[in-house]
N, C-alpha and C positions, 0 to 999 in steps of 0.2 A: 371503426370506432377507435377512440384513443383511450389508453390505459396507462397506469403507472405501476411499475414493479419496484417495491421498496425492499432494500436489503437491510435486515436488522441483525443485531448480535453484538459480539465484541469486535470493535473496529480498530484499524491500524492507520495511523497517520505519522509518517516519518520521512527521513531523508538520510542520505549518506554524503560525506564530503571527503575528498582525497586530500591528505595533508602532506606537506614536505617534512623532511626530517627536522628542519629548523622550527617548524610550527609545532611539531610534537614536543620538541625541547622546551618551547615557550609554555606549553600547557603543563608539562611536568614540573617546570620550575615554579609556576604559579601555585600548583597543588602543594608542593613541598614548602614553599614560603608561607602559605596560609594554613597549613595543616589540614588540608582537605582530602578526605579518603576516596570519594567517588566523583566522577565527572558530573553526575546528576546534581550533586550539591552545588556545583558552580555553573549550572546551565545558563544563567543570565550573564555570566562573565565571558563565556566562550566567544560570543560575537565581538566583544571589545578586544579580546586577545587576538583573534584572527582578522579583525577589521570588517566593518559593515560592507565594504566594497567586495569582500570575498565570501562572507558567510553570514546568512541569517537563516536558521534551520528550516523555517516554514515558508521562506520566500526566495532565497537565493543560495545556491550551492553549485559546486562544479561537478557533481556526479548524478544523483537522482533524487526526486521527491515522489512520494506515492501516498495515496489515501484510498483504502479499500476495507474489506472485512477479513477477519481471521477465518480460516476454514476449521471450525471446531463445532462442538455440540450445541452451541448457542446460535449458530447461524440459522436464520429463518427468513422467509419472504412473505410479503403482503402484496396483494394485487388490489388496486382500486380503479374505479372508472374515472372519467374526466370530471365528475362532480365530487370526487374524493369519497365516494361510497365504497365501503369494504365489500369485496367480492369473495376473497378467500385468504386464509393464512396457511402456510405450508412449509415444511422442511424437505419436501420431496422433489426438489429440483436436482436433476441428476448430473453427474460428471459427463462431459460430452462424449466420452468413449462408449457410454452406455446407451446413447440415443439412437433411434432408427434413422436419423437424418444426418449423421456425422459427415457423410460424403458430400453434403450440400455446402459445407463450410469451406470457404476458400483458405488455401494455405497462408495467404497474406494476412487474413484476419486471425488465423489460429496461432501463427508464429511470431507476429510482430509484438514486441514488448509494449505494454501499456503503462506509460508514465504520465504523471500529472504535472503540468505547469512548466517543467524544465527537463531538458535532455542534454546532458553533457556531451562534448564532442566524442564521437566514436563509441558511445555507451550503448551496449545492446544487452546488458545484464541488469538484474536487480539483485545485488548481493552486497555483502560487507566482508568479503574474503580477500585478504591482501595477496597480491602477486608482485612480481618484480616491477611491473609497469605502474602499479598503484600499491606501494608498500605500506602505506598507513591510511586507514579508513576510520573516520569518525561516524559512528552510527547513532542517530537520534530518533526515538519514536515514542509516541503516546499510545497507550491503550485506552480506548473509549468504549462506552456501553451505550447502545442505542442505534440510531440511524445516521449514517454518513453519506451513503450513496443510494441513488435511485435511478430508474431507467424509464424512458417513455417507450410505449409499445403501441403500434398501430395494427389492428387486426379486424377482419370482417366479422369474426365470431369471438365469443368470449374465450380468452386463453385459459388453458389448463396448466397445472404444474408440470405435466409431462411434455408440454410444448417448449419448456425452457431447459437449458443446460449451462453448465459453467466449466471453466478451466481454472486451474490453480497455478500458482508460481511459488516456488520455494525460495525464501530469503535465507541464504547460507552465510554463516559466520564460522570462524574457526572452532567454536564450542557448541553451537546449536543451530537448528534450522527453524524457521517460522513459515508455516503454510498459509498462504494468502489467496483469496479469490482474485483471479486475474481478469477474466472476461465472462460476460453473460451473453448467451445467444437465445433468440426466439426462432424456432424452426429453421435453424441454420443461419439466421441473419444476426450479425454482430450488433449489439446495442451499446450505444455510447453512454458513459457514466455522466450523471448529472449530480451537481452539488447544491441543489436548490430546495432540498427537503431534509435539512439536517436537524437532528434532535438527539443530543447525547450528553453524557457527563463524563468527565475525565476520571479514569481509574488509576492510571500509573504512568510515570515517565521514566524512560530508560535511556541513558547515554553511555556509550562505551567506545573505547579506542582500541582498534586492533592493528597490530604491526606484524611484520614478518616473523618476529620472535614468537608470536602466538600460533603460527602455522606448524 
């Protein structure tokens, strides 16, 4: 039978973009000229400053884009059948290390980064932490409330919460980390994210620029 696992809670939808020193200078000059305190205030101008051929935060970037849920107290799951009938609601989906079938998960599924829509050349991280090879990073993310991601599940019997497990990925910046849900497994089988069951409202928008001076 076919089922749908719906992930609810506080959702994350964001991207990171690697900037040159000259692009950082352009952004800072625009801020100073227009008396703007934060990049969030000028979110609609950033694409014009950097050029649509280089940067559209939710469509085109040179580093990563990701859409998932925060791993926090609001994270919960809903299972429905193929007729959208509710079967259960639960917060009891475990971290994969706690499951009895962790050895069934392939290293490829466990370790490969899960990125949405775009993967920059050589990118194996989900971070906003500057290094010598990427000394300036523009971080853009929205906090949403509701449903952003769901998963299709095929099972001969009705799945239980204990049949599922998740992994997390920490988004690191020079000043804080954000813990995000990375992958979901059903009895060791990796489930692909779907974005065809979205129902959310926007809570907050954050845009920050980190350079080597922040490290």
